[in-house]
N, C-alpha and C positions, 0 to 999 in steps of 0.2 A: 840461613844461619841466624840464630837469635841469641844475643848476649844480654845479660841483665846485671845492673848494678845492685848492690845490697840495699834492701829496704830497711829503713830505720837507722838512726845514727848518721855517721858520715857516709853518704852513698856515692861519693865521687869514685868512679872506676879508675884503676891504674891506667896510665897512658898506653902501656904495652898491651892491655887487653882490648883496646879499641882498634878496629881495623882501619886501614887507609882507603878501603873500597867505598864506592857510592852506596848510600842507603837512606833509610828513614828511621827516625828515633822518636820515642815517646817518653815523656816525664809523667810519673804517677805521684799522687799524694799518699798520705799515710793510710787512707782507706782503700787504696788501690784504683781510684778513678784516674783516668787519663786527663791531664790538665793542659798538656801542650804536645803538639805533633809538628815535627819539622823534617826537612830533608837536607842532604849535603852531598856534594861531589866527592868529598872525602870526610868520613865520619870523625876521624881522630882530631883534626884541628877544630872542627865545628863544635864538638862536644866539649873539648878542653876550654873553649872560649867562655862557656857558661860558668866555669869554676875559678875565674880570676877574681880580683878584688871587687866586691859588690859595688864600690863607689864608681867603678868604671863601667857598670852596666846601666842600661836604660832602666828607669824606675819600674816599668811594667815587667821587664825581664828579671830584675832583682826580686820582685815579689813572687814571680813564678818559681824561681830557684829556691826561695825561702819556703814556699809552700810544698815543694816537691820532697819526696822521700825515696825515690828510686828512678832509675832511667834504664831503658832497654832499647835495643836497636835491631834492625833487620837489614842485612846486606842484600843488594839487588845487583842486576847485571849492568845496568846503564842508567843514564839520567832520565830517559823516557819512563822506565819502570818506577824510578824513584818519585817522579812527579805524579804518576797515576796512583801509586800506593799512598802517597801523602794525602791526596784528595780523598781517596776512599776512606782512610782512617779519620780524617776530619769530619766527613759526613757521618761516619758510624759512631764516633765517640763524642762529638760536639765539645771539644776541649774549651774550657772557659778562658784560657789565655791566648788562644789563637785569634787572629784578626777575623771579625765577622762582618760580612756585607749584609746590612739590614735594609730591606726595601723601605723607602720613605713613605710608601702607601701601598695598598693592595690594588693591583692593576687588573681591570677586566679584559678578558679575551673574547673574541668571536670564535666559538667552537662548533665543529660539525662532528657529530658522533657517528663516524663511519663504521664503528664496531656494532651498531644496532642493525636490525633487519631493515627498518625504515629510518635512515639517518635523520637527525634533527639538528637544526641551527639554533644556537642559544648563546646567552651571555654566561661565562663561567669565570670564577676567580679561584685562586689557590693552586694546589699541586696539579700538574698535568696527569691525565689518565691515558692508559694504553688504548689504542683504537680510536682516538679522537684527534682530529686535525684542528690546530689552533692558528688563529690569525690575530696579530696585534703584538704587544699590548696596546690598548687604547687609553686615552687619558680619562674618559668618562664613559659610563655605561650607556648614557643616552646617545652618544655618537654611534655606538654599535647598533642601537635600535633604529636610529634614523637611516643608517646605511641599509639595514635589513629591509626596512619598509620600502625603500626605493627599488632594491634589486629583486624582491620577491615577485614582482609582476613579470620579470623575465625568467627567474629561476623559482617557480612556485613549489618549493620544497617544504617539508613539515617543520614547524616551529613549536608545536604544542607539547605539553608534558605527557608522560606515560598515562596518567590518569584520564586526561582529556581525550587522548587518542583512543584508549580502551572504551571509554564511555560513548564516544561517537560511533564506534563500531557496534556497540550493543544496541543503541537506539536507531542506527541506520541513517543518521543525519550528520553531515559535517558541521564544523564550527563556522563562525562568520567568515574567516579567511577563505574557506572553501567556496562560499557563495560569491565572494567578490574576486575570485580568480587569483588570489595570492597564495593559494595552496592547491596542489593537484589532488588533494583528498584521498590519499591511499587508505585511510581508515575505513572508507565505505566502498573501496574497490574501484574507484574511478581510474586509478593508475596502479599497475602491478609493481612488484618489488624491483624488477630489473630497470623499468623505466624511471622509477623514482630515484634509484641509486645513480642512474646516469645524470639526472638533474642535479643531484647533490655533488657529483664529481665535477660537472660543468661549473657549478657555483664555486667550488674550491679552486678550480683553475682561474676563474675570473678574479677571486680575492687574492690569488697568488701573483697577479700581475699580467696574466695572459688575456687582457681585455680586448685586444685588437681583433682577434678572430671572431669574437661574439658580436662586436659592433658591425663588422663586415657582413656576418651572416644575416643579421637583422636587416641591414640595408639592402642586401640582395633580395630577401623575401619581401621587403616593402616595395621595391621597384617591380618585382614580379606581380605582386597583388595589384599595383596601380595599372600595370599593362593589361591585366585581365579585368579591369574596371571594378575590382573589389575594393572600393575606396574605404569601406568600414574597417576591413582588415588592415589596409595600408595605414590608416590613421592610428589604429591601435599599435602597430609596429613602430610608427613614428614616435609615439609617446613612450614606448619601451626604450627606444634609442635615447630619447631625452633623459629618461630615468637613469640609464647607465652613465651618460655624460655627467649628470648631476652628482652621482655617487663618486665618479672619478675626480671631479673638481674639488671634492672635500679633502682630497689628499694632495698636498703641495708637491708640485714637480720641482725637484732640486737638482737632479743629475740626468744623465742620458737614459733613454728608455730601457736599455738592457743592463743597467747598473744594479747589482745586488750587493749591498754592503751594510755592515754595522759600524757606526761611528761612535767611538767612546771619547769621553773627556773627563779629566780629573782636576778638581780644585780643592785646595785644603791648606791647613797650617800645620804646626807641629803637633797638634792634639787630634784633630779630626780631618776628614776629607769627604767630599761629596763626589759621586760618580754619576754621570748621565750617559745614556746610549740612545741614539736614534736608529731605528731599523728601517733601512731603505730597500724597497723591493720594486723592481721595474722602474727605477728612477724616482719613485715617490716615497715620501715618509709614511710608513705604515704603522709605526708605533714608537713609543718612548718609554724609558724606564729609568729609575734612579735608585741609588743606594747611599747610605751614610755609614762610614766606618770610623772606628777609633784607631788612631795611628799609634805605632810604637816607633822603634828605631828602623823600621822597614822603609826602604826608599821607594820612589815611584815605580821603578821597573819591577820590583818584587810585588808591589800592590797590583799592578796591571796583570802580572802572571797569575796571582790568586784570583783576580776578578774573572779572567778568561776561563780558568778551570771551573769556577763556580757556574758561570753562565752556560758554558758548552760541555762541561764534563759530566753532568748528571744524566747520562743516558740520553743524549739528544738524538733526534731524528735528523736525516740528511737535510730536510727542509728547514730546520732551525739554524743551520750554519750557512752563511752566505759565501759567495766566492771571494769576498774581500773583507778584511777586518782592519779598520783604521783606528789606531790608538795614539794617545799623546806621546808616549815613549815606548820603545820596544821592550818586551818583558826580559827578565834576566836570561832565560833560556829560550830565545825567540825561535830558534830552529827546532827545538824539541816541541814547543807548543804548536808550531805550524804543522809539524809532522802528525801530532795527535789529532788536530782538527781535520787535516786532510784525510786521515784514515777513517774518522767518523763520518765525514761527508761522502767519501768515495771518490773524490776528485780533488784537484789542487786547491788549497786555500792560501791566499796571499795575505800576509801580515805585514803592514807597513805604516809609516808615519806620513800623513799627507804634507806635501811641501808647497804646492801652489795650485791655483785654479779653483774650480768650483768645490772640490773636495776639501781644500784648505779653508775656504769660506764657510762650508757647512760645519767643519770641525770647530771653527771659532764660534758659531752659533750654539753648538752643543756645549762648548766651554762656558759661554755666558749663562746657559741654563744651569750648569753645575754650580757656578758661583752664586747664582740666586738661590738655588736649593740649599747651599751651605749657609747663606745668610738667614734664610727662613728657619733653618734648624737651630741656629744659634739663638735666635729670638725666642723660639718656643721652648728650648731646653737649655737655657742659659745656665752655666755652672754645673751641669749634670755630671760631667766626668769627675770633677773634684769633689762634688757634694756627696757622691756615693761613698768614697773613702772616708770623708769626714763624718758621715752618718754612722758608719760602722765603728769608727774610733770613739765617737760620742756615746754610743750604746755600751761599748766595752767599759768605759770609765763610769758612766752613770749607773750601770747595773752590776759593777764590780765583777766583770767576767775575766777569766784567765787569758782569753784571746778574743780577737774580733769575731763576731758571729757571722762567718762567711756563709753558713747555711742556716736560714731561718724558716721554720715551719709554723704556719698559723692555722688554727682550727676554729670552726664556727658551726653552730647548730641552727637549723631553720625548720619551722613548722607553723601551722595556724591552729591555735588552741589545742595543741597536742596531736593534730591530724597530720599524717604523712611526714613524720619527722625524718630529716636527713642531716648528715654531717658533711663537712668539706675540709680538705687539707690542701693548702697551697704552699709552694716552695719558692723561696727567693735565695739565689746564690749571688754573692758579690753585689747585693742590692738590686738585682734584676730578676724578674719572674722567670722560673723554669717550668713552663707550662706542661712539658712532657711528663713531669712527675706529680702533677696535681692528681688528687684522688677524691672520689665520692664514697660516702658510707651510708648504707641503709640502716637505720636504727632498729635493732632487734628487740629492744626493751630490757636488755640485761644491764646489770650494774647496780651498785648499792645506792640507796637514797642518801643524799648528802644534805644535811641541814644547812639553813642559812647561817652566815657568819654573825654571831651576836655582837651587838654594839657597832655594827658597820654602818657607815653612812650611805652605802650603796642601796639601791632599791631592792625590794623583796624579789627573790628568784624562786621559781617553782622547782621543786625537787626533781621533776622529770627532766628539766634542762640540764641539771648537774649530773644526773644519772646518764644522760645521753653523752655529755662531754666525757664522763668517766669511761663509757663504753668505747667511744671512738679512739681515745688515747690508748686505752688498754689494747685494743685490737691492732693499732698501728705499731706499738712498741713490742707487743708480744710476737708479732710477725718478725720484727727485727731480731729479737732474742732467739727465735726458733731458727732463723737462717744462720745466725752466728753459731748456734749449737751444731747445725749441720756442717758448717765449714770446719769447726774444730774437730768434730768426729771424723770427717773425711780426711783431714790432715793427719790426725793421730793414726788412722788405719792405713795411710799411704795411698788412698784412692785419688788424691789430688796431686798432680805433678809438683815437684819442688819449685818454688818461686812464684806460684800463682797467688796473687794478693787476695786478702780476705774481701768478701763481698762480691767476688767475681764467680759466675757460674762456669765451672771448668769445661762443661760440655759445649757451651755456646761462646764463651769468652766475653759475655756481656754482663753488666752489673745486674744484681738482683734488684727486685722492685723496691724493697724497704731495707736495703742493706746498710745505708749510710745514716748514722744518727746526726741530728742537727746540733748546732751549738746553742740554739735558742728556740724555745717553743713559746708562741704567742697565742693567747686565747682571747676571743672577743667577749669582754666582760670585766667585772670588777673582782673584789676579794673572794666572793663565793665561787666563781668559775676558776680563779687561779688556785684556790685551795683544793678544789675538786681535781684539777689537773695534776697538782703536785702530789696528792695522795695516790692517784693512779700510777704515777711514775715510781713513787716510793714503794708501793705494793709490789711492783715488778722488780725492785732492786736497782733501778736506774737513778744514779745520783750525780752523774756528770753532765746533765742537760739542764740548763737554766730555764725557768718558767716565769713568764710575766703575763699580765692581762692589761688590756687597754680599754678603759671604760669610756663609753661614748659621751656621757653627760658632760664631763669637764676635761676629757682627753687626759685622764690621769693614768699613770703607769703603776700597777700594783704588783708587789712581790708576795710570795706565799707567807702567810702568818704575819704580815706586816701591819702595824697599827696605823701607819700613815703612808700615803702613796708617794712615789717618786714623781716630782713635778719637773718636767723638762720645759725650757723656755719655748714660747710659741714660735720663735724663729729657728729652733733647733732642727738641724738636718736629721738627727736621730729620731725625733718625734715624727717628722714628715715621713720617714721610711716606715716606722711602725704603723702610721695611718694608712699608707699605701698597702702594706701587707694585710692589715685588718680589713680594709675596704675590698680588697681583691678576694679574700676568703668569704666575706659576706656576699659579694656578687656571685661567686661561684656556687655558694650554697643556695642562694635564692633562685638562681637559674635552674638548678637541678630540682629543687622543691616544686617550682612551677611546672616543670615537665611531668613530674609524678602526679601532681594534683590535676593537671589537664588530662592526663591519661585516665585517671580514675573517674573524672567527670564525663568523659566520652566513652566509657565502657559500654560494650555492646550487650544487648539482651541475651546473647548467646553465652556470655561469660559464666553465668551461674548454672548452666545446664550440666548435670553430672554426666561424666563419660565423654564430654565433648572438649577435646584438647585443642591447642592452637593449630595443629596440622589439619584436623577435620573441620574446624571452624573456617580456616582459610579456604579449604576445598569447597565448602558450602557457599561461601561468599563469591568465589570465583565462578561457580556454576550458576547461581541465581542472581548475583549482583547486589542484593540488599536483604536486610532482615525482613522487610515487608513482604518481599516475594517468597522468602523461605516460609513465612507464616502462612502464606496462601497455598503453598504446595501440599500435595497429598503424601502420606508415608511412602507410597510406592515410588513417587518421584524422588524423594529424599534418598531412597535406597540405591538410586542410580549413581550416587556420588561414592567414590572410592572410600572405603572405611566406614560407611554408614550401613548398619544392619537393620533388620526389622524392629528389634527391640529398641535400639537407639533412636530410630526414626519415630516410633511412638512416643518415646520420652521427649524428643524435641518438639513434636506437635503439642503434647500436653503442657510442657513448660511454657511455650510461647503463648498458648491460649490462656493459661492461668495468669501470665504477666499482663495480658491485654484486658482482663476483666476489671471492671471498676471496683474500687475498694468498698467494703461494706459500710453502710451509713452509721454514723456515730449516734449513740443513744444516751440520753440523759439518765443516769442511774437513779436520780431522785424521783423523776416524774415518769420515766419510761417512754418519753416522747423522743422522736427522731429530730436531731439538731441539724441545721443547715451548716454550710462550710464556715461562715463567720463565727457562729456560736461554738462549733467544734474547735476552731482555732483559739477562741478565748478560753 
């Protein structure tokens, strides 16, 4: 059952409309975006609490209610379903007013790609992939590499990339690790697929804490080799045992050998909090992680509940959830959370607060780490929480905007002397980057030539730069207008169900890519760029979006058709925010331009052959391995590749031969003499 409050005007639903059942609710803004998701045991008292006197609300909650234009809710059967649905919606909509646990750094994992034919051990960061077994997280990547270097002599599995593995198979020689017995070299057939997979599985068991059986197995083999007077093998096995013991000693023993637990700690104040977790497997600390959160009026129990759902609720495997989870305080719905974790693990998960003994001492150590992480965060980002709100208010006043620019879009153009021009769009919401909405633009060359602004103190700008800026802004806002027209047409025809907000795709329920207009557009440049951007918006009939430019020379803020810039103080938080937005757009454009330029410089000799597309080119390279070998092949050999006929084979041979011929010598047109390279260059 789904009920909606009215969007626009006073959207407070009548108390009698709200059910008393448990459920999940969503607040939306005027554009239809979900800005907050919450759950309640009883929806009526919870939703009614948001519409009391604003002075009694937490400032963050009051800002959320002021920004909202509608509320909707979904009734569920019980609290377990409410908690699961709340987490699913938070992951899907990423509401900006919900508490977000941000990793204080990117942690590396030791990953084993069991989904591949020949599994590989490697260092990975970022989102976890299906079919890959992860161990960690570790504090440093070098710690993973040191551990790998030690245990590969016992578990000689593959660690090379796909390119190195394929190349070794083509040439019939393994890499260095294959020669020094730290890889069983499946690339050249020394080990078959089943034997290599068993080595990888044994490696995973060892990293998961089952190290005793491998040490005992090696010790038995060592004693047997010594009894048979094979002292060379016995010495090698002795060294293998020493390597395993060294790898084990790098992980501190803190609890009993059979203890599998995650130990959480929370340290904070009224504004922020730091969370740390130690992952203990087999009684040893296997990894550590940390988060920084912005607090509102949520208590520690609710924060712990959100934390556990984020850590374990995103499709975890049974190996990710330990038998025991130690927390500083029990979550609000401890029984419900424990039930969800037990179902995901497939066995009972105990959720408790340590009271005494070694577990209490370890929890104190984790707490000290959380306190130090919070102190480091406050030093590096002092005043960040208050400065963002102050920056938006300063921009509203300085630029005479009707409201704070909660959504800022910045555009930049990048090229080298006109070659490979690209554009970038970055998005900041509430003063923070929203990287999921960044966009790249390939400049197509369209757009009117825009003359330089006469009498301006800004440096001369080439017309191509202004035309590119005009093109990028035109394409971005034309897309927005087209999507708005589609929404209006669908609403008029009745194709969209009543109550679906604008900017939401009715088939998927997700926001459209360019559906939301910004309150402020920032361009990298001075008066010329600002005027070009303003004319592009004016030509499209968009008059409710402010446009400014930030010139690098003196960090001046330019408005369209303004004779003088707006000069913000150097200590202004608003100027600092504009600089961050401009620098991020410049970085994003430069990165994309370098990729395009690098791809163009490394283009293959096969790219210019008519009739040879990407699929056929990839098939040729797979069959022969390089352009040099393709050049040496006969037409009949080329025809053995799928999609290559006799005519195309002759074309390939002729094109590659022509590309290999030396260029004709230069001739002096005055004397008729052949010039050498230096003379021709002059």
